[in-house]
Structure formats: structure tokens, C-alpha cells
N, C-alpha and C positions, 0 to 999 in steps of 0.2 A: 186187703190192705196189710200182706206181706210186704209190698213197695211201701210202705207206710213205716212199715218196721223195721224195716231197712236204713229208711231215711232214719228215721229218729236214734237207730247204732251208729250212727254217722256212714255211708255207704255211701260214697262220693258216684259211684255209678249208678245211684239208686234217680240219688238228684236228679242226676244229669239226666237222665232218660225221664223223672218226672220238670224236667225242662224241657225240654224236645218235645215230652205229650202235650206239655198244658202251657207250657209260652205261645203262643200263636191264639190259641182259645182263650188267652184272658186279654192279650195285648185285642183280639177283633171284644168283644162282649168290649170294656173300656173305651173302646176304640166309638165303637153304634151308643156307647149317653158319651160323649163331647166332642169327637169330630178335631180330640187332635193327637198328633204325632206322636207327641213332643210327652203331653199328658200319660199317655196310653206307656208309650217308653222305657217312661222312668216308674210306676205303675209297677208293670215290669219286673222291672229289677231290682225293684225295693221288692215285693211280694219274693221272689228269690234267697234272696237279703234275706228276708225275715225268718224265712222255710227255712235256710240251711240254720242260721244263729237259735231260733227259737223253736231248733227243730226233735230238743228231750220231751219239749209242752207239748209237743204231742197228740192228739186223744186216739185212739186206737177208735173210739163210740164213734167215727164220722171217716168218709171218705176220703182222701184225699183232696179230688179233688170240689172235696164244700170247704174244704180251710183255707186250698187257696182262693177259690172264687170269694172266700166271706172275709180276708186277710185281701183281696183284692178291691173289694167296695168299701175298708175301713180307708184305708192305701189313696181308694181315688176323694176319699170324703175331705182327707187330706189333706190330698192336692187340690183342692178347689177352694178348701180354707186359704191354703194360701195363698193360691193365688188372687186370691178372690183380695186376702190383708195386703199387696203387691198391689194389686191394684187402688186399692185404699189411702196407701202410701205415697204414689203416682202420682194421685192426683190432689191430696195436698202440698205433696212438694209444687205441683203444679200451681195450687193455688197462691200460696205462701211465695213464689215468687226470691229470688240473691237477695233484691234491698228491704223482706223484710228480716232481717236476721235475728230471728232468736235465738234461747236457751236451747232449745230443741233442736233443732243446725245443729247445734255445738255438737253434742248428743253422737246426731244422726251420721256427720261426718266423723267422729269417734270411732261410734261401727267400724266403719264402712272402714273406715286405716287399719282399723283392727282384720276383721275379713279378708281383706286387701295382702297386711302383711303375710294373714292364715296362707290364701293365698300362694300367696312368694314364696311361702315358707314345703311348697309338694313338691313332689322330687318331676323335676323335670317333663314328665311325657304326661304324670298324670295332670300335674294345670295344666298343658299343652292341651292335652282332650277338655279338661273339666271347665275350660274357655272359650273352645269350637263347641263346644255344646251350649251354652250359659250366653256367651256372649254373640256369638257366629248364627246362634240355634239351627246348629248342624244332625242332620237324627247320625247313631249310633253307628249304620250300615254305610254314612258319608265320613266323617269322622277316619274309619276307620280302612275305606281306600283309600280318604288322603293318606293315610300316615301307614298304609299299607300292613296294619296288622287287625285280626281279628275282627271281627261283634263282638265279637265276649267280653273280650279285651277289653274294648272299649266302654262297656256293661262299668267292668269288675273295676276300673278307674276313679268312677266317676260315683259307684258308690261308696266307693274307699275315699273320695275324696270325698264327699255328702258327709258320709262318718264322722268323717274327718273334722269339716267344719261344723255338723252339730256340737259334739263336745270341746271346739272350744268358741266354739257360741256359749255355751253352756258352764264352761270355763271362765269364760269372759262373766258371766254373765253374776256365776257365785263370786268370785274378787270382788268385786262394781260391791257386794252387797256387804262386803264382807269392812 
């Protein structure tokens, strides 16, 4: 509970200790569920980003590990939903082929252009790390080795890139509704 209270009060040291203590266990838990290193890495990263961002909302009624694994299950389910959505989207694109150009394709093309524009506007290293992760499907460790940076730095860049893209797409969605 002391560790939980320290994190809740903003102790970076306690947060880092919790990361070192629990990240591998969460990774193993998720990897056993799905068999995907990429998903397991993504879930671990998002769990600790969420832990830090929502630290003020942590409950002192439950141990930290219970709250971390609850977050990991929730994020894992979200990742599975997103993966299913991406598969359906790709299947739909393959079925509709280029010759069958519809208004939906035009909107998809516009969205893709907006996302690409957002990626292009990222700081150079963050953009490079994000693209290596998402287009080359490299693990955090592989990216870290190629760029000569720490794995933690890679995690931070990807987390910030995803957060930026989420905000960007939310903003674009809101603007489209106006």
C-alpha cells in the first residue's frame, strides 16, 4: 500500500519500481493470452502510461498488482477489438478493390491522408520509432538496438505518438461533425 500511495502522490521512483516489478509479469500474462509480442508490448506500455496518467484515481482499497492486471485485461480487450476492426477494414478494402471507387473510399483516403499528415508532423525520432514499430513490425528492443536508444525511450516515443494520433483523430472527428 505504501508503494500505491507513493505513486498516487507522484513519486517517479515508486512508479519506476512498480514498472520493473510488474511489467514482465503483465507481458507474460498477456502474451500467454494472445501469443503476440507486439500486443503484449503494447498492453504493457499502455498500462503504465495509464497508471501514471490516472495515478490520482488509484484506489487505496486494492493492491497495486490487482489494479495493474485489471487495467491490462481492459486494455488487452480493447487491443483485440481494434485488431478485429482493422481486419474487417482490410477485408472490406480487399473485397471492394480499386475499380469499385465509392464515397466511402474517398473518406478513407482523406482519413489516411490526415493520419499521414499527423505522423509527418511528429518530431523526427518519434516519427521514426513509430513507423519502425507500425510498418516494419519491429519490437521495442529491436528498434532500441537499431537506433542506439533505450527500450524505455522507444516505449515513451510510441506512447506519445499514439496519444498524439488519438487526440489528432478525435479533433478531426469533432471538426468533421461541425
